[in-house]
C-alpha positions as a Markdown table, in Angstrom:
| # | Residue | x | y | z |
|---|---|---|---|---|
| 1 | Unk | -1.0 | -1.1 | 17.8 |
| 2 | Unk | -3.8 | -0.2 | 15.4 |
| 3 | Unk | -3.3 | -1.1 | 11.7 |
| 4 | Unk | -5.3 | 0.3 | 8.8 |
| 5 | Unk | -5.4 | -2.1 | 5.8 |
| 6 | Unk | -6.2 | -0.1 | 2.6 |
| 7 | Unk | -7.0 | -1.8 | -0.7 |
| 8 | Unk | -7.6 | -0.1 | -4.0 |
| 9 | Unk | -11.5 | -0.1 | -3.8 |
| 10 | Unk | -13.7 | 2.7 | -2.8 |
| 11 | Unk | -13.3 | 4.0 | 0.8 |
| 12 | Unk | -15.4 | 5.9 | 3.3 |
| 13 | Unk | -14.0 | 7.9 | 6.2 |
| 14 | Unk | -10.4 | 7.3 | 5.1 |
| 15 | Unk | -9.1 | 10.4 | 6.9 |
| 16 | Unk | -10.7 | 9.4 | 10.1 |
| 17 | Unk | -9.6 | 5.8 | 10.0 |
| 18 | Unk | -6.0 | 6.9 | 9.2 |
| 19 | Unk | -6.0 | 9.3 | 12.1 |
| 20 | Unk | -7.0 | 6.5 | 14.5 |
| 21 | Unk | -4.3 | 4.1 | 13.1 |
| 22 | Unk | -0.7 | 3.7 | 14.2 |
| 23 | Unk | 0.4 | 2.0 | 10.9 |
| 24 | Unk | -1.0 | 1.7 | 7.5 |
| 25 | Unk | -0.7 | -1.2 | 5.1 |
| 26 | Unk | -1.6 | -0.6 | 1.4 |
| 27 | Unk | -2.3 | -3.4 | -1.1 |
| 28 | Unk | -1.3 | -3.4 | -4.7 |
| 29 | Unk | -1.3 | 0.0 | -6.5 |
| 30 | Unk | -1.7 | 2.3 | -3.4 |
| 31 | Unk | -4.4 | 4.3 | -5.2 |
| 32 | Unk | -5.2 | 6.1 | -2.0 |
| 33 | Unk | -1.6 | 7.1 | -1.0 |
| 34 | Unk | -2.2 | 10.9 | -1.5 |
| 35 | Unk | -5.1 | 10.8 | 1.0 |
| 36 | Unk | -3.1 | 9.0 | 3.7 |
| 37 | Unk | -0.4 | 10.4 | 6.1 |
| 38 | Unk | 3.0 | 9.7 | 4.7 |
| 39 | Unk | 4.6 | 8.8 | 8.1 |
| 40 | Unk | 2.1 | 6.1 | 8.8 |
| 41 | Unk | 2.3 | 4.2 | 5.6 |
| 42 | Unk | 4.8 | 1.4 | 6.6 |
| 43 | Unk | 4.0 | -1.5 | 4.3 |
| 44 | Unk | 2.9 | -2.1 | 0.8 |
| 45 | Unk | 1.9 | -5.6 | -0.2 |
| 46 | Unk | 1.7 | -6.7 | -3.8 |
| 47 | Unk | -0.5 | -9.7 | -3.6 |
| 48 | Unk | -0.5 | -12.9 | -5.7 |
| 49 | Unk | 0.3 | -11.3 | -9.1 |
| 50 | Unk | 2.4 | -12.9 | -11.7 |
| 51 | Unk | 5.6 | -11.2 | -12.9 |
| 52 | Unk | 3.9 | -9.5 | -15.8 |
| 53 | Unk | 1.7 | -7.6 | -13.3 |
| 54 | Unk | 4.0 | -7.3 | -10.3 |
| 55 | Unk | 6.9 | -5.6 | -12.0 |
| 56 | Unk | 4.8 | -2.7 | -13.7 |
| 57 | Unk | 2.9 | -2.3 | -10.4 |
| 58 | Unk | 6.2 | -1.9 | -8.5 |
| 59 | Unk | 7.3 | 0.6 | -11.0 |
| 60 | Unk | 4.1 | 2.6 | -10.6 |
| 61 | Unk | 4.4 | 2.5 | -6.8 |
| 62 | Unk | 8.1 | 3.7 | -7.2 |
| 63 | Unk | 6.8 | 6.8 | -9.0 |
| 64 | Unk | 4.8 | 7.7 | -5.8 |
| 65 | Unk | 8.0 | 7.4 | -3.7 |
| 66 | Unk | 7.4 | 10.8 | -2.0 |
| 67 | Unk | 4.1 | 9.6 | -0.7 |
| 68 | Unk | 5.4 | 6.2 | 0.2 |
| 69 | Unk | 8.9 | 7.1 | 1.5 |
| 70 | Unk | 8.5 | 5.3 | 4.9 |
| 71 | Unk | 7.1 | 2.2 | 3.3 |
| 72 | Unk | 8.6 | -1.2 | 2.5 |
| 73 | Unk | 7.3 | -3.0 | -0.7 |
| 74 | Unk | 6.8 | -6.7 | -0.3 |
| 75 | Unk | 5.7 | -9.2 | -2.9 |
| 76 | Unk | 3.0 | -11.4 | -1.4 |
| 77 | Unk | 3.3 | -14.1 | -4.0 |
| 78 | Unk | 3.7 | -17.7 | -3.0 |
| 79 | Unk | 6.7 | -19.1 | -4.8 |
| 80 | Unk | 4.8 | -22.4 | -5.3 |
| 81 | Unk | 2.7 | -20.7 | -7.8 |
């Protein structure tokens, strides 16, 4: 299986890379969600943010539900922090 990991930074050849992938994993705000195939975006990771940031970020992602309808949102924060 080929995974495409997409962050929030600038991208090049995103359409080509997404065509070649089987599953897409987005990090944090999913800034590129509109440019990616809806059916391939399976996971969204919110990485190591405190509750003040994670909760509003999850709300922003929820507003993009139509673009992320196949995705599972996961908080990647270690509870030790």
